[in-house]
C-alpha positions in Angstrom: -80.9 1.3 109.4 -83.1 -1.3 107.8 -82.4 -2.5 104.2 -86.1 -3.2 103.7 -87.7 -0.7 100.9 -89.6 2.1 102.3 -91.8 4.8 101.1 -90.3 8.0 100.0 -92.6 11.0 100.4 -90.8 13.1 97.8 -91.1 10.6 94.9 -93.9 8.7 93.1 -93.5 4.9 93.1 -95.9 2.8 90.9 -98.1 0.7 92.9 -97.1 -3.1 92.5 -99.5 -5.3 90.4 -100.1 -7.8 93.2 -99.4 -8.6 96.8 -96.6 -11.0 95.8 -94.9 -8.1 93.9 -95.2 -5.6 97.0 -91.7 -4.6 98.4 -92.8 -1.6 100.6 -94.9 -3.1 103.5 -98.3 -1.5 103.7 -98.3 -0.2 100.1 -101.4 -0.9 98.3 -101.4 -2.8 95.1 -103.1 -2.3 91.8 -105.2 -5.3 92.3 -106.3 -4.2 95.8 -107.2 -0.7 94.6 -109.2 -2.2 91.6 -111.0 -4.6 93.9 -111.9 -1.9 96.2 -113.6 0.4 93.6 -115.3 -2.7 92.3 -116.5 -4.1 95.6 -117.4 -0.5 97.1 -119.0 1.2 93.9 -119.1 -1.7 91.4 -116.9 0.3 89.1 -115.5 -2.4 86.8 -111.7 -2.9 86.9 -111.5 -2.4 83.1 -112.5 1.3 83.7 -108.8 1.8 84.7 -107.2 -0.2 82.0 -105.6 2.8 80.5 -104.4 4.2 83.9 -101.3 3.6 86.2 -101.5 4.2 89.9 -98.8 5.8 92.0 -98.1 6.4 95.8 -96.4 9.5 97.1 -96.4 9.9 100.7 -97.9 7.2 103.2 -101.1 6.1 101.3 -101.7 8.9 98.9 -102.5 7.1 95.7 -102.5 9.1 92.5 -103.9 7.9 89.2 -102.3 8.8 85.7 -103.7 8.0 82.3 -100.8 6.5 80.6 -97.4 5.5 82.0 -94.1 7.2 82.9 -90.6 6.3 84.3 -90.7 4.6 87.8 -89.8 6.0 90.2 -90.3 9.7 89.4 -89.6 12.9 91.4 -92.3 15.5 90.6 -94.6 17.4 92.6 -97.8 16.1 90.9 -98.7 13.3 88.7 -102.2 13.0 87.2 -104.7 13.4 90.2 -105.1 12.3 93.9 -107.2 9.3 93.8 -107.5 7.3 97.0 -106.2 7.4 100.7 -105.2 3.9 101.6 -103.0 3.9 104.7 -106.0 4.2 107.2 -108.7 1.9 108.6 -111.0 2.7 105.8 -109.9 3.8 102.4 -111.3 7.1 101.3 -111.7 8.1 97.7 -111.0 11.7 96.7 -113.4 14.2 95.4 -111.5 14.3 92.1 -111.7 10.5 91.6 -115.4 10.4 92.5 -116.2 13.2 90.1 -114.1 11.7 87.3 -115.0 8.1 87.6 -118.3 8.0 89.8 -120.6 7.9 86.9 -119.6 4.4 86.3 -120.6 3.4 89.8 -123.8 1.3 90.3 -123.5 0.7 94.2 -123.2 3.0 97.1 -124.3 6.2 95.1 -126.8 8.4 97.0 -128.8 10.4 94.6 -129.6 13.8 96.2 -132.7 16.1 95.4 -131.9 19.7 94.6 -132.2 20.9 98.3 -130.1 17.9 99.5 -127.4 18.5 96.8 -127.2 22.2 97.7 -126.8 21.4 101.3 -124.0 18.7 100.2 -122.1 21.0 97.9 -122.1 23.7 100.5 -120.2 21.2 102.9 -122.9 20.8 105.2 -124.0 17.5 107.0 -127.6 16.4 106.8 -130.0 13.7 108.1 -130.6 11.3 105.3 -132.9 8.3 104.9 -130.6 5.8 103.2 -131.0 2.1 103.1 -127.5 1.3 101.6 -124.2 0.7 103.1 -122.4 2.9 105.8 -119.3 4.5 105.1 -118.0 6.4 102.1 -120.6 7.1 99.3 -120.9 8.8 96.0 -123.2 11.8 96.4 -124.9 12.6 92.9 -127.5 14.8 91.6 -129.4 14.8 88.3 -128.0 17.5 86.0 -129.9 17.7 82.5 -131.1 14.1 82.8 -127.7 12.6 83.7 -126.6 11.6 87.3 -123.5 13.7 88.1 -121.3 12.8 90.9 -120.9 15.9 93.3 -118.3 14.4 95.7 -117.6 12.1 98.6 -120.0 11.7 101.5 -119.5 9.8 104.7 -122.8 8.0 105.8 -123.1 7.2 109.5 -126.0 6.8 111.9 -128.7 8.3 109.6 -126.4 11.3 108.6 -124.7 12.1 105.3 -121.5 14.0 106.2 -120.2 16.2 103.3 -116.4 15.8 102.6 -116.3 18.4 100.0 -113.0 20.3 100.5 -113.6 23.9 101.9 -111.9 25.4 98.6 -114.5 23.5 96.5 -117.6 24.2 98.3 -120.3 25.7 96.3 -123.5 27.7 96.7 -126.0 25.8 94.5 -129.2 27.7 95.4 -130.1 27.9 91.9 -130.7 24.2 92.0 -133.4 24.7 94.5 -135.6 27.1 92.5 
């Protein structure tokens, strides 16, 4: 049995601040998480000054406004935020809907018909000149850009990753 610290899928552990403080191999750091949101979506790191980041399960990062004891054994803590232990990190729908208004990069603004299609969980062809990969799909609601969720843009297609239980029929937007 190894003496090396490991991930405990039944417990929340605070992300280390930096790689130098990392004890569990493969665990993301706060610095890496902030850098990723800044590089991918240009959401400034200070947006998250009031928040702590936690891992429960391999690569399931949660965000909590404030702080609590470390480690902590509870079922949920704050909200799911990011999946990190895969080739391409993926933000959650919750995180994008909560923090996506701050983004200035890799946000695809959808018209009414496109937003309706996206919210229904359907994929669609899209003329997009930005980066491939995970995007924030948004729509104008009452004059404000409102994040709908996470989209995956590949080969001219926007794939909706809206979870099945959260898909919406937004036909009223098209009228």
